[in-house]
N, C-alpha and C positions, 0 to 999 in steps of 0.2 A: 462529485468527489468521493468517496462512500464515506460510509460513518467511521470503518474504522482507522482510514487514515486522518479524517476530521480531527479525530481523538489523540493520531498522533500527533501533527502537528500543532495543535492546541494543547499536546500537555509544558505543564511546567519542566519537565525534565530534556524536554528538544535541546537546551542548550550543552546537558552534557554529549550530546551525543557528537558534539565538537572534536572530539577525542575518538579519535580512530574513527571518524564517519564512517570508511570503509570496511569496518568490522560493524557500526551498527547498523549498517544497510542490509547488507547480506542476513542479518540476524532479523530482522524485520519483517523483509520482505519473506521469509521464510517460513519465518511464525504467523505471519496472516496467511498465508498459502495454507500453512496446515491447521491451523484452524477453521477456515472453510472448508475443508476435508473431511474433519469430526478427530483431529490429531490432538490427545493431549499434551505430549513431550515430545520434543524434536530434542535431538544431537546436534551440537557445533563442535567439530576439530577446527584444530589450529595444526597445521602439520611444518614442525620446525619452530621450537619454541625457545631456545638459545637463553638470554641473560631473564625473561618471562614476564617483559612488558606487557605484550600483546594477551595472553593468558589472563592476568590480573584484569586491563581493558572488557577482553571479555565477561569477565565478572561481571564488571562495574554496569554493559551494558542489557547484562543477563538478567542482573536482580532490577533493571526500569522497566524493561521489554514484561518481566512475568508478571511484575505490577498491572504495567497499563493493559497487558491484554488477557493476564492468568490462562499462562501457557510455562510448563514448565522447561527448563532447559539443564542439560547434562552435556559439561563442557569436557572434552578430552586434549591430551597436549600429549604429540607424538616427536619424541626428539632423541638424540641417538645420547646424549646426557655428557657428550666428551667431544661435542665440538664436528662441524662436517667432516665427514669421510675421506677420502682419497679421492680424487678428482679422476673420472677415468678415461684422461681425451679432450681433446677440442669440444666434446659436444655439452663435455659439463663448464664450458667456461675457463678451465684451468688457467687463462692467463689476468682471470680476475677473483678468484674462488683456489683455496689453500685449504691442506688439512688442519683440522684445530681451530678454523675459525669459529667462533659463536660459543665458546662455552658454555656449559650449565653450570651454577654454584649448586647442586640437586637442594641441598637443604635449606640454602636462607634462601629458595624463590617455593620450597613447600611450606614453608612459614609466612610467606604473603598470602597462599589460594586457602581458598573456605572450600568450593566447589568440586572446584579441576580434580580430573585424573591426570595423572601425566602417567604416558605408557613410554618407558626408554626404553631405547636398546636397535637396532639396523631397524628401520621401518619393513623389510622386505621378510622380516620375522617378526615384528612385531604384529602385521596385519592379517597372518596369516589364523589367528585366533582370535582375533579383535573382536569377532561378532559372538563368538561362543564363549568367551571365557568374561568378554563386561557385560552381553545382553543388553546394550545401550539403545535408548529410543532411538526411532530412525532416522538418521542424519538426514539434516536440514540445511546446513550452512556448513562450508570448508574453506578455511585457508591456506592456502599453502605456499609457505616461506619456505623452502626448503634448497633452494639455490641452485641446485645442481641439474641437470637432463635427468641422469642413471636415480638421483634421490625423487624424482619428480615420478616418473614412471613411475618406482615404487609405490610411490604415494597413492596414485591411482587407480591401486587396487583397490582402497574402501572403495571402489563403486563394484566392483567383480564381484556382487552380491543379490541374493534375491531381493525382488521390489518394497517385499518387506520390511527391508531392514533401510530403505530411502523413501524419501517423500519423492512426488513426480519431479518437482523442477528442484535439484537442487542447487542454491547459490553460491557461487564459488569468485573466492579472493586470490588470483594470482600475483604473488609480489616483483618477482623479478620476469617480467614476460616479454616487459618494455624495455629493459633496461638505462643502460647507460652508457656515457662519451668512451666510459672504458670497456666495459662488458659489448656492447655494440652487440647484444643475441639478436636472434634472428631466427626463421621458419629453419633453419640447419643447427640449430643446437639450442641449449638450454631451457625451459616452460617450455615456451612453445613449438617445439620441436614432438616433444614429451605428449603436449596435448592432438599436436595434429596425428603420430604415429595412433594414439588413441582412438580417435574419430575415425582412423584409415580402419582399425582392426575391431570395431566394434560394431555393429549393422543395426541394432537396434538402441544406441545409448550413442549420446551424442553430447562436446561441450562446446560451445557455441558463445560469442562476447551480447555482452545487456546493449543491442543495436543502439534502443533509446536513449541512452543514457548519452552513447555518442556521437549520437545528434543535435546534444542538445547545445544551443549557443554560447550558454555560462558551463562548456567541461572541464571536469577537473581531469589531474592525472589518473585520480583514482578509478576515473568513469572505464578508459581504457585498458583499467585491470579486471574487472567486473565480469564476472560469465558467469553462465549457468549452464550444469550437467541435467539434462533431457533424459529421462529415461521412458520412450515411448514405449517400452513392454510394461508399463507400472497399469494395472487393471485401472487405478484412478487417474490415469494421464488428461483423460478425456472429459471428466468430471467437468461439468459448467461451473464456475466461480464467479465468471464479469461482473456483477453487478452485486450490490449488498447482498451479502449474507445474514439473516434473523442468529443465526449458530455465533456466525465471529461477531455481532453485534450485539449479542447476548455477552458475548464474554468480556467488555467495557466496561472502567467503573465511569461512571458521570464524570 
């Protein structure tokens, strides 16, 4: 086990990551990859903020990981602010979701956040000038929790940008890709359909499961929701980082 993984597992903060480990995992993995490649800061994005408990959790994890790894986290939360938009048919799993669910109390949430920036409005519109308007650090991890196929399809445009706005392998979490006994989502509707369409239409960029998590004997449900966006056209994609990296190890506190 390399030095920065040992530091993580020996960290006194480890118990804190039991709060939404499916948020801590992509943040940690993105940060260690970024450090190995020489980045000093990364952005973490949540699509579908609702009441904001997820953003509060992201902030907590960011505080811990920034101290542990000495990397800066920039956090952005995308949401309509008014709840789910109108479903556009069966692909949006409208037997499970309806307009107005998960409405945000914007002012209350802002009072709970310290470093996050909320990006409010229809994601199909707010993403158009996101990189130009906010000038975020390269995106390292993305939480997709917008429920609908149409909203997920729009949110995936976060990856339709130049390689400089992304790290080579962006960690992703798709909260509703498995579904439930009611939703019964599958490859023909919901988040899975949006991911499959993205892969069909992007020759040099693909979203794949984290297969080694799925192979674990102690597999958790969130392991099946963990994915990676591969930017094969990224100039740093093939940079060798498999062994201990002095630049990364030097970032760690004793």
